[in-house]
N, C-alpha and C positions, 0 to 999 in steps of 0.2 A: 533425473532427480532435480526437479525445478521447484523452488519455493514459491509461495504466494499463489500464483495463478493455478498451478497444478496441485495445490493442496485443497482443491475445491470439493472433491467427492471422496467419501470414505464409507465403508460398509458397516454402519451400525444402525440398529433399529431405533424407532422413535423413543421408546422408554429409556434406552441407553443414552440417547442424546439429552433427554430431559435430566437424567441423573448427572451427566457431565456438566450441565449448566448450573447445577445446584450442589456440586461436590467440590470442596476446596482442593487445591493442588497439594501433593504429598511432598514432605521434606525428603531430600535425597542427597547423599554424599556424592553422587555422580551427576548432579545437576549441571555442572560446568562442562560436562562431556556429552550431554544430550543435545538433540537438535535445537538450535536457536535460530530464529528467523529475522530478528531486527534488534537494533540497539540505538541508543542516543546518549550523549554526554549528559549526566545529571548534575555533575560539578566539574570543576577543573581537574579533579583527581579521581573521578569515578565515572563509569558508564552503567547504564541500566539496559539489560538485555532480556528479551522474552522469547518463548518458544513453545515446544510441544508440552502437552499435559498441563497447561497453565503455568509452566515454569517461569519465574521472574528472578533475575540475579542482579544484585548491586555489586559491581566488580571493580576492584582497584588494581589487582595484579593476580598472577597465577595462583598465589597462595593466600590471597587476601580478598575474599568475597563473601557475601552473605546471600542466602536465598530468602526472598520475600514470598509469603503465601498468597496465592490468588484465590478469589472466591469461586473460580471455575476450573475444571480440569480439561479444558479444550485447548486446541492449538491457538496460541496468540500470534498475531501476524505483524503488528506494528506497535511502536511505543513512542511517545513524545513527552516533553515536560512543558506545560503551559506557562504563559507569562506570569501567572500568579503562584507558580511553584507546584501546582498540582501535576501529578504524573497520570497519564492516561494511555490505555492500551486497547487495541481492537483484536477481534479474533473470530473464530468459526462460530456458526450458528447465530450470527448477528450480535455477538457480545461486545459490549464496551464496558471496561472497568476503570476505576480511578482510585488514586491515593492522594487526598488533599495534603497540602504542605503542613508539616508538623504532626500529621496523623500517623498511626501505627498500622492501620488495617485497610487493605484494598477492599473496595465494595463494587457491586455491579450497578452500573448506571442504566443499562439498556440491554435487551436481548432479542433473539429472533422472533419471539412471540409478539413483541411490540412491532417489530419490523413487518411481520405478516399483516398485521392490522393496517399499518400505514400503506402497504402495497395494495391491499384490497380497496381501501378508500380512494387512493389515487386512480387505480384502474377503473373503478366504477365511474368516477368523474370523467375520465378520458373516453369511456364507452358512450356515455350520454352525449358528450360534446361531439364525438365522431358521428353519431347517428344524426344529430342536428345538422352537422355540416353536410352530410350526404343529401339531405333534403333540399339544400340550396344549390347543388351542383347540376348544371344542365348538360355539359359536355359528357357524352357517354363513356369515352375512354377515361376521363378524369374520375367519373363516378365509379367505374369499375375498379380503378386503383384504390379509391377511398373505401370501397366495400372490402377489398382484400386487407387493407390496413385495419378496418374494423374487426374483421375475423381474427386477425392476429391479437388484437387487444382482448377480444372475448376469450380466446384460448388462454392468454396470459392471466386473465381474471379467474378463469376456472382453475388454473394451476394454483394461484394464490389462495383461492378459497379451499382447495383440497389440502393445502399446507396447514390450514387451521386445524385439521384433524391429524395429519401425519407428523407435524412438528417442524421446527426450524431447520433450514438446510442451506441458508445463504451465508457464506463467509464474508466478513468485512476484511479488507486487505490493506488499507493505508489511511493515515490520518494526518491532518495539518491544522495549524491555527493561523488565521489571517491577521492582518494588521489591526483590524478593529475587534480582535479577540473572538471572532466567530470560529467555531470548530467545524471542519468539514471532513467527512469520512467517505471513502469510496469502497466499492465491493464488487462481488460477482454479479453478472447479468445486469449491468448498468446501474447498480445501486449507488445512490448519492444521498447522503444524510447531512443535515445542516443544523447546527445549534447556535443560537445567539445568546444563550444564558449559561455558558460554561458547562453544558452537558445535562442541565436539569430537564430540558425538554428538547425533542428532536422533530424536524420536519423532513419529509421525503421530497427530494428535488430531482428525481429521475427525469421528469418531463422538461427540465430546463436544458437538457443536452440533446443534440441531434444524434441520437443513437437508437434508431428504430429496431436494429437487430439485437439490442441488449448485450453488446459485447462487454466483457469484463473490464473494469476500471482498476488497473493494477497499482497505480502509484499517484500520489498527489503531493505537491509541495507549494509553499508560499514564500515569496520574498519580493522586495522591490515594488511593493504595492500591487503585485499581481499574484494570481494563483494558477497553477498548471496541473493538468491531469493527463496521464497517458495510459494506454491499455491495449487490448487485443486489436488485431487487424490494423495496427498503425494509428489507432485513434489518438487524437490529442486535442485538448481544449485549454482555453485560457479565460480567466475572469479578471476584470479590472475593478469590480465593485464587491469584493469579499464574498463571492459566490452567489450573488443575487441574479446574475445573468452570465451566460457562457457563450463564447465564440469558438467555432471549430478551427483547428490549426492543421494545415496540410503538410504532413511529413513526407509525402510521396513514397510511402512504405506501407506494405500490407501485412507485415509480420507482427508478432506480439512485442510490445515494449513493456519492460518490467520496472523501469525507474526513470525519473527525471530530476535533474539537479539545476539549481539556479545560483549563479555566482553573485555574492553580495555586492551591492553598490555597482552593479554592472547590468548590461542587457544580455549577457551571455547565458546560454542554456546548453545542457548536454542531456540527451536521452539515449537509452540503450536497451538491448533485448536479445532476441534469438540469434544464435549462430555468430556471435561476436559483432553484430551490427550496432553501430552507435552513430549519433547524429549531433552536430554542433551548430548552434545558431548564435549569431552575434547581434540579432535585432529582435529579441523576444519572440522568436518563433515564426517570423515572417518568411525567412529563408533558411534552408538547412544544407549543410555539407555532410555527405555520407561517407563513413569509414567502416572498415571491417578489421577486426583484430587479427593478428598473425595466426593464432591457433583456432580461430573461429568458435571458441567456446562460448556458450550462452552466458550473457552478463546479467547478473541479478541485483547487484547493489553498487553503490558508489558514494564518494565524498568529494566535494569541491571546496578548496580553500579560497580565501579572499584574493590571493595572488594568482588564482587561475590554475593552480596545481590540482590535478584530478587523479583519483584512484578509483579504478573499476574492478570489481571482483565477480567471480562466477564459478562455473563448473570446473572440475578437475584441478582445484587449487589455484585457478587463474587469478593473477594480480597484475593489472596493467596500470602504468603510471604515464601521465602526459601533462602538458600544459595546454589549456584550452585555446591559447593564442598560437600555439605551434603544434597542432594535432597530429602532424605527420611524424613527429619525433616521439616515439613511444618506447617504453621499457616493459618487457614481459617476463615474469618469472612464474614458476609453478610451486606453490607451497608443498613441502614433502608429504603432507598428510593426504593430498589429493582431494581434500574436502570440497564439496559444493558450497562456496561461500555465498551468503545472501545479503550481507551488509558489512559496512566498514566505517570507522571514524578514526580521527587522529587525536592522541592524548599523550602528553609528555614526550613528544618526538617519537612516538611509536604508533604503528597501525594496530588498531584493535579490530579483529574480524570475528564474525559469528557465522555459523553454518551447520553443515551436516554433522560435524563432530564437536560441536560446542563452541567455545570461545578460545581464541589464540591471540598472541601479540607478535609483532614483527617490527624490527628496526625500521624506522621511517625512510632510511636510505633505500629500502626495498631491494635487498640482495639476499643471497641464501644464508647469510650469517645472521645471527641474532634471533633465530626462530625459537620460540618457546611455545609449549603446549601444556 
């Protein structure tokens, strides 16, 4: 039961997808117990959480929360609050929704139909450029490799053109805002979207990444003038110019990474993923130390405080705490619910966690006392 990356495929037909893209979420008394995938602090006293069926919750405590109605009934995968107070969430079928500060109603900014058009346009340009490049190559082996690469592009273009008839199918998985207020969204099959006008218009930037196999881009974060992406097959990237260019990072790992965290006012990073693997860098990703959690449970979410205290969460109710400066000293507990937790934050000296069974809180000392559901 893995959130984000394994929420990619689900068996509904095109018409059903279109209906979900245009059907508001349904109010439910069980919304806090349903699958939730991501959360962010919206104020010092509340968190905003999103999840299945377009569910959105503004949560203060176990008995004090409200449901906000989404314009779509699709799985929502990530949520952030922008610097201007606008709330923004991403989800399946290429959907991006927002709630401007002071507004009462969430609305749709972008969806998979627009994403398909951007994909087709980009791939058409790449095919033309690849054909032109082949004409200039004299070395036979090099030309053969270029022809194979062209064929891959042509297949991808054909798939994108077919999607214009079958409907959206690409999930968006993670979103961040950079220091210059650009919004960058990552998704399945190498999808990378970029907006410089707070989501009014979007550009597709897949071609800026060295990702010829179109691996999924599971998580993105921005801090300390840099932006970082991690994904399938140990892929990792960094940008020092708000997403206008990207450099590959070598994690020396070929498993899936589901999250990356940056410590504020520091060069420290931590990324994590399958089977309890996590990696710590003290130099913005140039070098990494590899660690494996005691129970080897897949890690899906995390939170890092300014003092370097880290909480990682994942399958089987796993909650791991450590300090990024002393990563060998870890504390592991399992939440009694056994939930697959997908995200965590800290509020009022409590851990707030979301996942398979909704939202729960736990005393920040992280022991078996103080658990509430």
